C-alpha positions in Angstrom: 0.0 0.0 0.0 1.1 3.5 -0.7 2.7 5.5 2.1 0.8 8.2 3.8 3.3 10.9 2.7 1.5 14.0 1.5 2.1 15.3 -2.0 3.3 18.7 -2.9 -0.1 20.2 -2.3 0.2 19.7 1.5 0.5 22.9 3.4 -1.6 25.1 1.1 -4.6 27.1 2.3 -6.9 25.3 4.7 -9.8 26.2 2.4 -9.4 22.8 0.7 -10.3 21.2 4.1 -13.8 22.6 3.6 -14.1 21.3 0.0 -13.2 24.5 -1.8 -10.5 25.0 -4.3 -7.1 26.2 -3.0 -5.8 29.6 -4.0 -3.0 27.9 -6.0 -5.6 26.0 -8.0 -7.1 29.2 -9.3 -4.1 29.5 -11.6 -5.0 26.1 -13.2 -7.2 25.6 -16.2 -10.9 25.3 -15.5 -10.8 21.6 -16.4 -8.1 20.9 -13.8 -10.1 22.8 -11.1 -13.2 20.8 -12.0 -11.3 17.6 -11.9 -10.0 18.5 -8.4 -13.5 19.2 -7.2 -14.8 15.9 -8.6 -12.0 13.8 -7.1 -13.9 12.8 -3.9 -17.1 11.6 -5.5 -15.1 9.8 -8.2 -13.0 8.0 -5.5 -16.2 7.0 -3.7 -17.6 5.8 -7.0 -14.5 3.7 -7.6 -15.0 2.2 -4.1 -18.6 1.3 -4.9 -17.4 -0.5 -8.0 -15.7 -3.0 -5.6 -19.1 -3.5 -3.9 -20.8 -4.0 -7.3 -18.3 -6.7 -8.2 -19.0 -8.4 -4.9 -22.7 -8.1 -5.4 -22.5 -10.2 -8.6 -21.6 -13.2 -6.5 -23.5 -14.7 -3.6 -27.2 -14.0 -4.5 -26.6 -15.0 -8.2 -25.1 -18.5 -7.5 -28.4 -20.4 -8.0 -29.1 -18.4 -11.2 -25.6 -19.1 -12.5 -26.1 -22.8 -11.8 -29.3 -22.8 -13.8 -28.0 -20.6 -16.6 -24.9 -22.8 -17.3 -26.3 -26.1 -16.1 -23.8 -26.9 -13.3 -24.3 -27.8 -9.6 -24.4 -25.4 -6.8 -20.9 -26.4 -5.6 -19.5 -25.6 -9.0 -21.4 -22.4 -9.3 -20.0 -21.3 -5.9 -16.7 -20.9 -7.7 -18.1 -17.8 -9.5 -17.8 -16.2 -6.0 -14.7 -17.9 -4.7 -12.5 -17.2 -7.8 -13.2 -13.5 -7.5 -12.1 -13.4 -3.9 -9.0 -15.5 -4.6 -7.9 -13.1 -7.4 -8.7 -10.2 -5.1 -6.4 -11.6 -2.4 -3.5 -11.6 -4.8 -4.4 -8.5 -6.7 -4.6 -6.3 -3.6 -0.9 -6.4 -2.8 0.1 -6.5 -6.4 -1.9 -3.3 -7.3 -0.7 -1.7 -4.1 2.9 -2.3 -5.0 2.5 -1.2 -8.6 0.6 1.9 -7.6 2.9 2.9 -4.8 4.7 5.5 -7.0 4.2 7.6 -10.1 2.3 4.9 -11.9 -0.7 4.9 -9.6 -3.2 6.6 -12.0 -2.2 4.2 -14.8 -2.5 1.2 -12.5 -6.0 2.1 -11.4 -7.2 2.7 -14.9 -5.7 -0.6 -16.1 -7.4 -2.4 -13.2 -10.7 -0.9 -14.2 -10.2 -1.9 -17.8 -9.5 -5.5 -16.7 -12.8 -5.4 -14.7 -14.7 -4.2 -17.8 -13.1 -7.1 -19.9 -14.0 -9.6 -17.2 -17.6 -8.4 -17.1 -17.9 -8.8 -20.8 -16.5 -12.4 -20.7 -18.9 -13.3 -17.8 -21.8 -11.8 -19.7 -21.3 -13.5 -23.0 -22.8 -17.0 -23.5 -19.4 -18.7 -23.9 -19.8 -21.4 -21.3 -19.0 -21.8 -17.6 -15.2 -21.8 -18.1 -15.3 -18.3 -19.7 -17.7 -17.1 -17.0 -15.2 -18.2 -14.3 -12.4 -16.5 -16.3 -14.4 -13.3 -16.4 -15.2 -13.4 -12.7 -11.5 -13.9 -12.0 -10.7 -10.8 -14.0 -13.4 -8.9 -12.1 -11.5 -9.8 -8.9 -8.7 -7.5 -9.9 -11.0 -4.6 -9.0 -11.0 -5.7 -5.3 -7.5 -4.1 -5.1 -8.8 -0.6 -6.0 -9.9 0.6 -2.6 -6.4 0.8 -1.1 -5.2 2.7 -4.1 -8.2 5.1 -3.7 -7.3 5.6 0.0 -3.6 6.3 -1.1 -4.9 8.9 -3.6 -7.0 10.6 -1.0 -4.0 10.8 1.3 -1.8 12.4 -1.3 -4.2 14.7 -3.1 -6.3 16.0 -0.1 -5.5 17.5 3.2 -6.9 17.9 6.7 -10.5 17.1 7.5 -11.4 16.5 3.8 -8.8 13.8 3.5 -9.9 12.1 6.8 -13.6 12.1 5.8 -12.8 10.7 2.3 -10.6 7.9 3.7 -13.3 7.0 6.3 -15.9 6.9 3.6 -13.8 4.7 1.3 -13.1 2.3 4.2 -16.8 1.4 4.4 -17.8 1.6 0.8 -17.6 -2.2 0.4 -20.0 -2.8 3.3 -22.4 0.1 2.3 -22.3 -0.8 -1.3 -23.3 -4.4 -0.7 -26.6 -3.1 0.7 -27.2 -1.4 -2.6 -25.4 -3.7 -5.0 -27.0 -7.0 -3.9 -30.7 -5.9 -4.4 -30.0 -4.0 -7.6 -28.0 -6.8 -9.2 -30.6 -9.2 -8.0 -33.4 -7.2 -9.6 -31.6 -7.0 -12.9 -31.0 -10.7 -12.9 -34.7 -11.3 -12.0 -35.9 -9.2 -15.0 -33.2 -9.8 -17.6 -31.4 -12.9 -16.5 -27.9 -13.5 -14.9 -26.2 -12.3 -18.1 -27.9 -8.9 -17.7 -26.5 -8.6 -14.2 -22.9 -9.0 -15.6 -23.6 -6.5 -18.3 -24.7 -4.1 -15.5 -21.4 -4.7 -13.7 -19.5 -4.0 -16.9 -21.4 -0.8 -17.5 -20.7 0.4 -14.0 -17.0 -0.5 -14.4 -16.9 1.3 -17.7 -18.4 4.4 -16.2 -15.8 4.3 -13.4 -13.0 3.9 -16.0 -14.2 7.0 -17.9 -14.6 9.0 -14.7 -11.2 8.0 -13.5 -9.6 8.9 -16.8 -11.0 12.4 -16.5 -10.4 13.0 -12.8 -7.7 10.9 -11.2 -4.5 12.9 -10.6 -1.0 11.9 -11.2 0.7 10.5 -8.1 3.5 12.1 -6.2 6.9 11.6 -7.8 8.1 8.9 -5.5 10.3 6.2 -6.6 8.4 3.1 -7.9 9.1 -0.1 -6.0 10.0 -3.4 -7.6 7.2 -5.9 -8.0 7.8 -9.3 -6.3 6.6 -11.4 -9.3 7.7 -14.7 -7.7 5.9 -14.0 -4.5 2.7 -13.1 -6.4 2.9 -16.4 -8.4 3.5 -18.5 -5.4 0.7 -16.9 -3.3 -1.8 -17.2 -6.2 -0.9 -20.8 -6.9 -1.1 -21.8 -3.2 -4.5 -20.1 -2.7 -6.0 -21.4 -5.9 -4.9 -25.0 -5.5 -5.7 -25.1 -1.8 -9.2 -23.8 -2.3 -9.7 -26.0 -5.3 -8.8 -29.0 -3.2 -11.2 -27.9 -0.5 -14.0 -27.2 -3.0 -13.7 -30.5 -5.0 -12.8 -32.9 -2.2 -16.4 -34.2 -1.7 -17.0 -34.6 -5.4 -13.7 -36.3 -6.3 -13.1 -38.1 -3.0 -10.7 -36.7 -0.4 -8.2 -39.5 -1.0 -8.2 -39.3 -4.8 -5.0 -38.7 -6.7 -6.1 -35.3 -7.9 -6.9 -34.2 -4.4 -3.6 -35.3 -3.1 -1.8 -33.5 -5.9 -3.7 -30.3 -5.4 -3.2 -30.3 -1.6 0.5 -31.1 -2.1 0.9 -28.2 -4.6 -0.9 -25.9 -2.3 1.3 -26.8 0.7 4.5 -26.5 -1.3 3.5 -23.2 -3.0 2.4 -21.6 0.3 5.5 -22.8 2.2 7.7 -21.5 -0.7 5.9 -18.2 -0.6 6.4 -17.9 3.2 10.1 -18.8 2.8 10.6 -16.3 0.0 8.7 -13.5 1.7 10.9 -13.9 4.8 14.2 -13.7 2.9 13.7 -11.3 0.0 14.3 -7.6 0.6 11.1 -6.3 -1.0 8.4 -9.0 -0.7 4.9 -8.7 -2.1 3.5 -9.1 1.4 5.9 -8.5 4.3 5.3 -11.5 6.6 7.9 -10.2 9.0 5.3 -7.7 10.1 3.3 -10.6 11.5 6.0 -11.5 14.0 5.1 -11.0 17.6 2.0 -12.1 19.4 0.0 -9.0 18.9 0.6 -8.7 15.2 0.0 -12.4 14.6 -3.3 -12.2 16.5 -4.4 -9.3 14.4 -3.8 -11.1 11.2 -5.3 -14.5 12.3 -8.3 -12.6 13.5 -8.8 -11.0 10.1 -8.7 -14.5 8.5 -11.2 -15.9 11.0 -13.7 -13.1 10.8 -13.4 -13.2 7.0 -14.1 -16.9 7.0 -17.1 -16.6 9.4 -18.4 -13.6 7.5 -18.5 -15.3 4.1 -20.0 -18.6 5.5 -23.1 -16.5 6.1 -23.0 -14.2 3.1 -22.6 -17.1 0.7 -25.1 -19.5 2.4 -28.0 -17.3 3.4 -28.9 -16.3 -0.2 -28.7 -20.0 -1.3 -31.0 -21.0 1.6 -33.5 -18.3 0.7 -33.7 -19.4 -3.0 -33.9 -23.1 -2.2 -37.4 -24.5 -3.3 -40.0 -24.6 -0.6 -40.6 -28.3 -1.6 -37.4 -29.1 0.5 -39.4 -28.1 3.6 -36.6 -25.8 4.7 -36.2 -23.4 1.8 -38.3 -20.4 0.9 -38.3 -20.5 -2.9 -37.8 -16.8 -2.9 -36.4 -14.7 -5.8 -32.9 -13.5 -6.2 -34.2 -10.0 -5.4 -35.4 -11.2 -2.0 -32.1 -12.9 -1.4 -30.3 -9.7 -2.1 -32.6 -7.7 0.2 -31.8 -10.0 3.0 -28.2 -8.8 3.0 -29.2 -5.2 3.4 -29.5 -5.5 7.2 -25.9 -6.9 7.3 -24.6 -4.0 5.3 -26.5 -1.4 7.4 -25.3 -2.8 10.7 -21.7 -3.0 9.4 -21.8 0.6 8.3 -23.3 1.7 11.6 -20.4 0.1 13.6 -17.9 1.3 11.0 -19.0 4.9 11.4 -18.6 4.7 15.2 -15.3 2.7 15.1 -13.1 5.5 16.5 -15.5 6.0 19.4 -15.6 2.3 20.1 -11.9 1.9 20.1 -11.4 4.9 22.4 -14.1 3.7 24.8 -13.4 0.0 24.9 -9.9 -0.6 23.5 -9.2 -3.6 21.3 -8.9 -5.9 24.4 -12.7 -5.7 24.7 -13.7 -4.6 21.2 -12.3 -7.6 19.2 -13.6 -10.4 21.5 -17.0 -8.5 21.7 -17.2 -8.4 17.9 -16.3 -12.1 17.7 -19.0 -13.0 20.3 -21.7 -11.0 18.6 -20.8 -12.7 15.3 -21.0 -16.0 17.2 -24.5 -15.2 18.4 -25.5 -14.8 14.7 -24.2 -18.2 14.0 -26.2 -19.7 16.9 -29.3 -17.9 15.6 -28.7 -19.3 12.1 -28.3 -22.8 13.5 -31.5 -22.8 15.6 -33.8 -20.2 14.1 -34.0 -19.9 10.3 -37.7 -20.8 9.7 -38.7 -17.4 8.5 -37.4 -14.5 6.4 -37.7 -12.2 9.4 -35.5 -14.5 11.5 -32.9 -14.5 8.7 -33.0 -10.7 8.6 -32.2 -10.7 12.4 -29.4 -13.2 11.8 -27.8 -10.9 9.1 -28.2 -7.8 11.2 -26.5 -9.3 14.2 -23.8 -10.7 11.9 -23.3 -7.2 10.5 -22.9 -5.8 14.0 -20.3 -8.4 14.8 -18.3 -8.1 11.6 -18.4 -4.3 11.8 -17.2 -4.3 15.4 -14.4 -6.7 14.6 -13.2 -4.9 11.5 -13.4 -1.6 13.5 -10.9 -2.9 16.0 -8.4 -4.6 13.7 -6.8 -1.4 12.2 -6.0 -0.1 15.7 -4.5 -3.4 16.7 -2.3 -3.5 13.5 -1.2 0.1 14.0 -0.2 -0.6 17.6 1.8 -3.7 16.6 4.2 -2.3 13.9 6.4 0.8 13.5 4.6 3.8 12.0 6.6 3.5 8.7 5.3 0.0 8.2 1.6 0.6 8.8 0.8 0.5 5.1 2.5 -2.8 4.5 1.0 -4.3 7.6 -2.5 -3.2 6.6 -1.9 -4.8 3.1 -1.1 -8.1 4.8 -4.2 -7.8 6.9 -6.3 -7.1 3.8 -4.8 -10.1 2.0 -5.8 -12.4 4.9 -9.2 -10.9 5.1 -9.8 -11.8 1.4 -8.3 -15.2 1.9 -10.8 -15.7 4.7 -13.6 -14.6 2.4 -12.5 -17.1 -0.2 -12.1 -19.9 2.3 -15.6 -19.2 3.6 -17.1 -19.3 0.1 -15.3 -22.6 -0.8 -16.2 -24.2 2.5 -19.9 -23.4 1.9 -19.7 -25.1 -1.5 -18.0 -28.2 0.0 -20.5 -28.6 2.8 -23.5 -28.2 0.5 -22.0 -30.7 -2.0 -21.4 -33.2 0.8 -25.1 -32.9 1.9 -26.6 -33.3 -1.5 -27.6 -36.9 -2.3 -26.9 -38.3 -5.8 -29.6 -37.1 -8.2 -31.0 -34.5 -5.7 -31.3 -30.8 -6.7 -30.8 -29.4 -3.2 -28.7 -30.4 -0.1 -30.2 -31.6 3.1 -31.3 -28.8 5.5 -28.7 -30.0 8.1 -25.9 -28.6 5.9 -26.8 -25.1 7.0 -26.6 -26.1 10.6 -23.1 -27.5 10.0 -22.1 -24.3 8.3 -23.3 -22.4 11.3 -21.3 -24.7 13.6 -18.1 -24.1 11.6 -18.6 -20.4 11.8 -19.3 -20.6 15.5 -16.0 -22.4 16.0 -14.1 -19.7 14.1 -15.8 -16.9 16.1 -15.0 -18.6 19.5 -11.4 -19.2 18.5 -11.1 -15.5 17.5 -12.7 -14.4 20.8 -10.2 -16.5 22.8 -7.2 -15.4 20.8 -8.0 -11.7 21.0 -8.9 -11.8 24.7 -5.5 -13.4 25.5 -3.6 -10.6 23.8 -0.9 -8.8 25.9 -2.7 -6.1 27.9 -0.6 -3.2 26.7 -1.3 -3.9 23.0 -4.9 -4.8 23.5 -5.7 -1.4 25.1 -4.4 0.5 22.1 
């Protein structure tokens, strides 16, 4: 991630803190002044593109399965592959954009997202749809670059407000993106939803080309290509082994090979990251009990989070003939995730107050326990749509509380100059947790589906809730046992 060093505009008149144009900017052409004024809304729009990309996943899985004639477990990969690519793309884009090339990197990423949307929308088959969804995952690395742009181009309160807004755009955008994409899919089919995503990405690309400023003239850092390849290979093969284990047999030759490749690749990535001077993700920043706890917590809350986000829309759209499903539309499935988004945004907006009042020693275990409550509710009370709304609202409070405390814990655990790199590692593990949660959902549902059946047994969702509950309780214990000095940061 880019450093927080301010660009050459820092120190000018404080008028910009209130959203006005600085005196120096009055000497610029009118087009440049207009671009400066439009920067904040464009950065927010770019952040919402990430949410739109996410919204083309969970609620659409049953529609994708029907459109391309595959099972739910296979269709689940249309969500998982996006998150896997996002986990690798986030540090790659952060490294490429940490210098004078940031504007070009952001525009190139948006162009890749547009291409991925077109591939996913065209009737080329399931393989091409997965390829398109993978390319869309590149867009998940845009938010850190938007935050870096706000740090460089804005000052004072305007910079702080913009960064805070960007940090919650994914959660707030899900509340808008899921129902909108669901409505489009309901009216025009799943392909129309992908065309919608492409149109949004194309609009963001045009806005970015007109408004995004050149980055500060810092020296560009070398990209760790080998680290990126090892991380991508390890995540992809590991999750592929997890997702296909039930279908192929856990002891099959292919499973053994996939698992072996994943272990070797990830071990090689760790060894390389610890010895190279400029790793893609600096794992040395995870040394120490506090730092390690922060990063493990990000992985666990990401896992539990996506167990619910990926399973609840499937449950809602399961035919009522199964005696546990609701046979609801993709629109209803999307609307059920709005309470999650609203609750996440609520806690995100009060994050600074929560950290000051409670400290991470209380805040992180509290978030884990609230999320655990949502898992218990999902296990024992999912007989109505109202009950599921309550489950998702409670989950949103838990996830928002946990994610509110993690940045403070990371900042307290590393030197100030390493904050950006440490947050990049935390973001990678968060996305890895998302992908693991999505893949685990597909695996559990596949295991619970009898041969020839079109839906899994209802107990599969109880098992998913139990896995999520275990992850939450483990996080609560780990974060409660943190050293007192770090935990009160």
